C-alpha positions in Angstrom: -21.1 41.2 8.1 -18.8 39.7 5.4 -19.8 36.7 3.3 -17.5 33.8 3.8 -16.2 33.1 0.3 -12.9 32.5 -1.4 -11.8 36.1 -0.8 -12.7 36.2 2.8 -12.6 32.6 4.1 -14.4 31.9 7.3 -12.3 32.1 10.4 -9.2 33.5 8.6 -9.0 36.7 10.5 -8.9 40.2 9.0 -8.1 39.9 5.3 -6.2 43.1 5.3 -3.7 41.8 7.9 -1.2 39.4 6.3 1.4 37.5 8.2 4.5 36.2 6.3 4.5 32.5 6.2 1.1 32.1 7.9 -0.5 30.4 4.9 1.9 27.4 4.7 0.9 25.7 7.9 -2.8 26.3 7.1 -2.4 24.8 3.6 -0.7 21.7 5.1 -3.5 21.3 7.7 -6.1 21.8 5.1 -4.5 19.1 2.9 -4.4 16.6 5.7 -8.0 17.3 6.7 -9.4 17.4 3.2 -12.7 15.6 3.3 -13.8 14.0 0.0 -17.2 12.3 -0.5 -15.6 9.0 0.5 -14.7 9.4 4.1 -12.9 6.1 4.4 -10.5 6.9 1.5 -9.8 10.3 3.2 -9.2 8.6 6.5 -6.7 6.2 5.0 -4.9 9.0 3.2 -4.6 11.0 6.5 -3.3 7.9 8.3 -0.6 7.6 5.6 0.3 11.2 6.1 0.5 10.9 9.8 2.5 7.7 9.6 4.9 9.4 7.2 5.3 12.3 9.7 6.0 9.8 12.5 8.6 8.1 10.4 10.3 11.4 9.6 10.4 12.4 13.3 11.8 9.1 14.5 14.2 9.0 11.6 15.6 12.4 12.6 16.0 11.2 16.2 18.0 8.2 15.0 20.3 10.1 12.7 22.9 11.1 15.4 23.4 7.6 16.6 23.6 5.6 13.3 26.9 5.3 11.4 26.4 4.4 7.7 29.7 2.7 7.3 30.7 -0.9 6.4 34.2 -0.4 8.0 34.9 -3.6 10.1 35.2 -3.0 13.9 35.2 -5.3 16.9 32.0 -5.1 18.9 32.3 -4.1 22.5 28.9 -3.3 23.8 26.1 -4.3 26.1 25.0 -7.4 24.2 27.5 -9.9 25.6 26.7 -12.7 23.2 28.3 -10.8 20.3 31.1 -9.3 22.4 34.4 -9.5 20.5 32.8 -10.4 17.2 34.0 -8.4 14.1 31.0 -6.5 12.7 30.5 -3.4 10.6 30.1 0.1 12.1 26.6 0.2 10.9 25.6 -3.0 12.7 27.5 -1.9 15.8 25.6 1.4 15.9 22.3 -0.4 15.5 23.1 -2.5 18.6 24.2 0.6 20.4 20.9 2.3 19.7 19.0 -0.8 20.8 20.8 -1.4 24.1 22.9 1.7 25.1 20.6 4.6 24.2 17.7 5.3 26.5 14.5 4.8 24.5 16.5 4.0 21.4 14.9 0.6 20.8 11.4 2.0 21.1 12.2 4.8 18.6 13.8 2.4 16.2 10.8 0.0 16.3 8.3 2.9 16.0 10.2 4.1 12.9 10.0 0.6 11.4 6.3 0.2 12.1 5.6 3.7 10.8 7.0 2.7 7.4 4.9 -0.5 7.4 1.7 1.4 8.3 2.5 4.1 5.7 2.5 1.5 2.9 -0.5 -0.3 4.3 -2.6 2.9 4.4 -1.7 3.7 0.8 -2.8 0.2 -0.2 -6.1 0.6 1.7 -6.8 3.9 0.1 -6.2 2.6 -3.3 -8.5 -0.4 -2.7 -11.2 1.8 -1.4 -10.9 4.2 -4.3 -10.8 1.3 -6.8 -14.0 -0.4 -5.6 -15.8 2.9 -5.3 -14.8 3.8 -8.9 -13.4 7.2 -8.0 -10.5 7.4 -10.4 -12.0 8.9 -13.5 -12.2 12.5 -14.7 -10.7 15.0 -12.3 -9.9 12.2 -9.9 -7.5 10.6 -12.4 -4.6 12.7 -11.3 -5.1 11.8 -7.7 -5.3 8.1 -8.6 -2.0 8.3 -10.5 -0.3 10.1 -7.7 -1.3 7.5 -5.1 -0.4 4.6 -7.5 3.1 6.2 -8.0 3.3 6.8 -4.2 2.9 3.0 -3.5 6.1 1.7 -5.2 7.9 4.8 -4.0 6.9 4.2 -0.4 7.8 0.6 -0.7 11.2 1.5 -2.0 11.7 4.1 0.7 10.9 1.6 3.4 12.9 -1.2 1.7 16.0 0.9 1.6 15.7 1.4 5.3 15.8 -2.3 6.0 19.2 -2.6 4.2 20.9 -0.1 6.6 21.4 -2.3 9.7 23.8 -4.6 7.7 22.4 -7.6 9.5 21.5 -11.0 8.1 18.1 -9.8 6.8 19.6 -6.8 5.1 22.2 -8.9 3.5 19.6 -11.3 2.2 17.7 -8.3 0.7 20.9 -7.2 -1.0 21.4 -10.7 -2.4 17.9 -10.6 -3.9 18.4 -7.1 -5.4 21.8 -8.3 -6.8 20.2 -11.3 -8.5 17.3 -9.3 -9.9 19.5 -6.6 -11.3 22.0 -9.1 -12.8 19.1 -10.8 -14.7 18.6 -7.6 -16.8 20.0 -8.3 -20.2 23.1 -6.3 -21.4 23.3 -3.8 -18.6 22.6 -5.9 -15.5 26.2 -6.6 -14.4 27.3 -3.0 -15.1 24.3 -1.7 -13.1 25.2 -3.8 -10.1 28.9 -2.7 -10.2 27.7 1.0 -10.4 25.4 0.6 -7.4 27.7 -1.4 -5.2 30.9 0.4 -6.2 32.5 -2.8 -7.4 31.8 -6.5 -6.9 28.9 -7.0 -4.5 28.6 -6.7 -1.6 31.5 -4.2 -1.6 32.1 -1.6 1.0 30.0 1.4 -0.3 26.4 0.3 -0.7 25.4 1.1 2.9 26.7 4.7 2.6 25.0 5.2 -0.7 21.8 3.7 0.4 21.8 5.9 3.5 21.6 9.1 1.6 19.0 7.8 -0.8 16.9 6.7 2.2 17.1 9.8 4.3 17.1 12.5 1.5 16.0 11.5 -2.0 13.2 9.1 -1.5 11.5 10.9 1.5 11.5 14.2 -0.4 9.8 12.6 -3.4 7.4 10.7 -1.2 6.5 13.8 0.8 5.8 15.9 -2.3 3.6 13.2 -3.8 1.8 12.7 -0.5 1.0 16.3 -0.1 -0.1 16.6 -3.7 -2.3 13.6 -3.4 -4.0 14.9 -0.3 -4.5 18.3 -1.8 -6.1 16.9 -4.9 -8.7 15.1 -3.0 -12.1 16.6 -3.8 -13.7 18.7 -1.1 -17.4 18.8 -0.2 -19.0 22.0 -1.4 -20.0 24.3 1.4 -22.7 26.9 1.4 -21.5 30.5 1.9 -22.3 31.8 5.3 -22.3 35.2 6.8 -19.8 35.3 9.6 -18.0 38.0 11.5 -14.3 38.1 10.7 -12.2 37.0 13.7 -8.7 36.0 14.4 -7.7 32.4 14.8 -6.5 31.5 18.3 -4.2 28.6 18.9 -6.6 27.3 21.6 -9.4 27.0 19.0 -7.4 25.0 16.5 -8.9 21.5 16.0 -6.7 18.4 16.1 -7.6 15.6 13.8 -8.4 12.6 16.0 -6.6 10.4 13.6 -3.3 12.1 14.4 -3.1 11.0 18.1 -4.7 7.7 17.2 -2.0 6.9 14.6 0.7 8.0 16.9 -0.6 6.0 19.8 -1.0 2.8 17.7 2.6 3.2 16.4 4.0 3.7 19.9 2.0 0.7 21.1 3.3 -1.5 18.3 6.8 -0.4 18.9 6.5 -1.2 22.6 4.9 -4.7 22.4 5.5 -6.0 18.8 9.2 -6.8 18.2 10.4 -6.2 14.6 13.8 -6.9 13.1 15.8 -7.9 16.2 19.2 -7.4 14.6 21.0 -8.9 17.7 19.3 -12.2 17.2 19.9 -12.4 13.5 23.6 -11.4 13.7 25.8 -9.5 11.3 25.7 -10.1 7.6 28.0 -12.7 6.2 28.1 -13.2 2.4 26.6 -16.5 1.3 24.5 -17.1 4.5 21.1 -16.0 5.7 19.0 -16.8 8.8 16.5 -19.7 8.6 12.9 -18.7 8.1 13.8 -15.1 7.2 11.4 -13.1 5.1 11.2 -9.5 3.9 8.6 -7.0 5.2 5.0 -7.7 4.3 4.9 -5.2 1.4 7.7 -7.1 -0.4 6.4 -10.5 0.3 4.7 -10.8 -3.1 8.0 -10.3 -4.9 9.7 -12.9 -2.7 6.9 -15.3 -3.3 7.1 -14.9 -7.1 10.8 -15.6 -7.0 10.3 -18.7 -4.9 7.6 -20.4 -7.1 9.0 -19.4 -10.5 10.6 -22.4 -12.3 14.3 -22.0 -13.0 14.0 -21.2 -16.7 17.0 -20.2 -18.6 17.2 -19.2 -22.2 20.5 -18.9 -24.2 20.6 -15.8 -26.3 23.6 -15.1 -28.5 25.7 -17.4 -26.3 24.7 -15.7 -23.1 22.2 -17.1 -20.6 18.9 -15.2 -20.0 17.7 -16.0 -16.5 13.9 -16.0 -17.0 13.5 -17.6 -13.6 14.6 -14.3 -12.0 13.8 -11.7 -14.7 10.1 -12.6 -15.0 9.1 -12.6 -11.3 11.6 -10.0 -10.2 10.9 -7.3 -12.9 8.3 -8.4 -15.4 5.6 -9.2 -12.8 6.4 -6.1 -10.8 6.3 -3.8 -13.8 3.1 -5.3 -15.2 1.3 -5.1 -11.8 2.0 -1.4 -11.3 1.4 -0.5 -15.0 -1.9 -2.3 -14.9 -2.8 -0.5 -11.7 -2.0 2.9 -13.2 -3.6 2.3 -16.6 -6.8 0.7 -15.2 -8.9 3.9 -15.4 -8.4 3.8 -19.2 -9.8 0.3 -19.5 -12.5 0.5 -16.8 -15.1 1.7 -19.2 -14.8 -1.5 -21.3 -14.7 -3.7 -18.2 -17.8 -2.2 -16.7 -19.6 -2.2 -20.1 -19.9 1.6 -20.5 -18.0 1.6 -23.8 -18.7 -1.9 -25.3 -16.4 -3.1 -28.1 -17.7 -2.7 -31.7 -18.6 -5.9 -33.5 -21.5 -8.2 -34.3 -22.4 -8.8 -30.7 -25.0 -6.4 -29.2 -23.8 -4.1 -26.4 -23.8 -5.7 -23.0 -25.4 -3.9 -20.0 -23.2 -2.0 -17.7 -22.0 -4.2 -14.8 -20.1 -2.9 -11.8 -19.8 -6.5 -10.9 -17.0 -6.8 -13.5 -15.0 -4.1 -11.7 -15.5 -5.9 -8.3 -14.5 -9.2 -9.9 -11.4 -7.7 -11.4 -10.4 -6.2 -8.1 -10.9 -9.4 -6.1 -9.0 -11.3 -8.8 -6.1 -8.9 -8.4 -6.2 -9.2 -4.6 -6.2 -13.0 -4.9 -3.2 -12.9 -7.2 -1.3 -10.6 -4.8 -2.3 -12.6 -1.7 -1.2 -15.9 -3.2 2.2 -14.6 -4.1 2.4 -13.0 -0.7 1.6 -16.4 1.0 4.1 -18.2 -1.3 6.9 -16.2 0.4 6.3 -18.5 3.4 6.4 -21.8 1.5 9.3 -23.1 3.5 7.5 -22.3 6.8 4.2 -23.9 5.5 6.1 -27.0 4.5 7.9 -27.2 7.9 4.9 -26.8 10.1 2.5 -29.0 8.0 5.2 -31.6 7.4 4.7 -31.5 3.7 7.5 -31.6 1.1 8.7 -28.2 0.0 8.3 -29.0 -3.7 4.7 -30.1 -3.1 3.9 -26.7 -1.5 5.7 -24.9 -4.3 3.7 -26.7 -7.0 0.5 -26.1 -5.2 1.2 -22.4 -5.2 2.1 -22.5 -8.9 -1.3 -23.9 -9.7 -3.1 -21.6 -7.3 -1.5 -18.4 -8.7 -2.6 -19.3 -12.2 -6.1 -20.7 -11.4 -7.0 -18.7 -8.2 -7.5 -15.3 -9.8 -9.7 -16.7 -12.6 -11.8 -18.6 -10.1 -12.1 -15.5 -7.9 -13.2 -13.4 -10.8 -16.1 -15.7 -11.8 -17.2 -16.3 -8.2 -17.2 -12.7 -7.3 -19.1 -11.7 -10.5 -21.7 -14.4 -9.8 -22.2 -13.2 -6.2 -22.3 -9.5 -7.2 -24.9 -10.2 -9.9 -27.1 -12.3 -7.6 -26.9 -9.6 -4.9 -27.8 -6.8 -7.3 -30.7 -8.9 -8.7 -31.9 -9.4 -5.1 -31.7 -5.7 -4.3 -33.7 -4.8 -7.4 -36.3 -7.4 -6.6 -36.7 -5.9 -3.1 -37.0 -2.4 -4.5 -39.7 -3.5 -6.9 -41.7 -6.0 -4.8 -40.7 -5.4 -1.2 -38.7 -7.4 1.3 -39.8 -11.0 2.2 -41.1 -11.3 5.7 -41.8 -15.1 5.9 -45.4 -14.5 6.9 -48.0 -16.4 4.9 -51.7 -15.3 5.0 -54.9 -16.6 3.4 -56.6 -14.4 0.8 -60.4 -14.0 0.6 -60.4 -16.2 -2.5 -58.9 -19.1 -0.4 -55.3 -18.8 -1.7 -52.1 -18.1 0.2 -49.7 -15.2 -0.3 -46.7 -13.9 1.5 -46.7 -10.5 3.1 -43.9 -8.2 1.9 -42.8 -5.1 3.6 -41.4 -2.0 1.8 -37.6 -2.2 1.3 -35.5 0.0 3.4 -34.1 3.1 1.8 -31.0 1.8 0.1 -27.8 3.8 -0.2 -27.5 5.7 -3.5 -24.5 3.7 -4.6 -26.2 0.3 -3.8 -29.4 1.3 -5.7 -27.4 2.6 -8.6 -25.4 -0.6 -8.6 -28.5 -2.8 -8.8 -29.9 -0.8 -11.7 -26.6 -0.8 -13.5 -26.1 -4.5 -13.3 -29.7 -5.5 -14.3 -31.0 -2.7 -16.5 -29.6 -2.6 -20.1 -28.3 0.8 -21.3 -27.7 2.1 -17.8 -24.5 4.0 -16.9 -22.0 3.9 -14.1 -22.9 6.4 -11.4 -19.3 6.8 -10.2 
């Protein structure tokens, strides 16, 4: 009998027998199945990993059929409505994959949905980790990795939407061009370096292709594996087990793996995304009506739509604040605040009150919840503002009226959400504390022997450790944050 410890792990076989390369698959599986105390955060992390794997597999399947070239050709394919139309080789290859390759349209849509689900799973994991407060101490590195992975994943997916060279990708290139050109001093030179000349040029698709399939996936994969491996693991008690070899038939498959794959295939089969044949090839200066970017870039599009067209002359040159502020400043401030939040969380929750004449305030996890809801409100309003034209069209409201409504809501909405959330959280914590001290109200009134009336209270249910600690932290001065 050998104790199962770090030198002789349980189920690893004979420690004296070493197989070359046998540890790498086990490390990858262990990282994907890492089970921290917060099971929901772990589940979202694994879904992100599996969606990334599906995106890689489908991307490899699409590689032989896609031609990353902007060379003009005459389309002669199965889609008769575009027959004889001059298009780029990239757009023609997308149509060929969609109509002439068996299963090509399904693989292409699964690839697109995998990128969307990948970014969504990262957002859900960050939200879960934020509201649970698991980003301090040793968890800080994991938080920073996942925060870095969010814009990197968004950029990886966004570069993929540019490749088809259709009307949507051309609109995305126009937005990128405007944002880059708004950068003082270097904006124009940066655009010419990326596009290989005056935009749109004839090289940007080829350059974006290699960035999309090699550079960004490699960085995202490394960060994803590092983030999954840094997740804390539940401590296990050492057990005495007999050393045995691992059989392939005994390997457990994470249920989230087939679930994620099945959901992506189902979405690819029934939910149409980016129909390039309906949008048509890219033509400079034109874009399809009602077009919008993928959901993860909607907040940037909304910020650009509602920002006033401010322009400030500096040294005889115009500074386009109407593009620079929403396109770069808001984006940089949002992700910087997200990464630096663990450093200011102690002040927000009252664990490290500022020095001064005022007495220290009691710790309040309600402040963290209020900050989180305010951030979600700010993001959601910018995201909804990306559809201001559709809202105006369907509600028969002037576009400028809708734009001004969103301008007011973006400024006032987060503040209102902060105070409302804090008020509800404090009231809920006070109610839980009252139930722990006096019991739960039953609504049954009885007469006492003295002739009075009183309500029967039953003992409160055993609350979760986090809920009880939250109630004590919000109401009891001098308490500390349990997370």
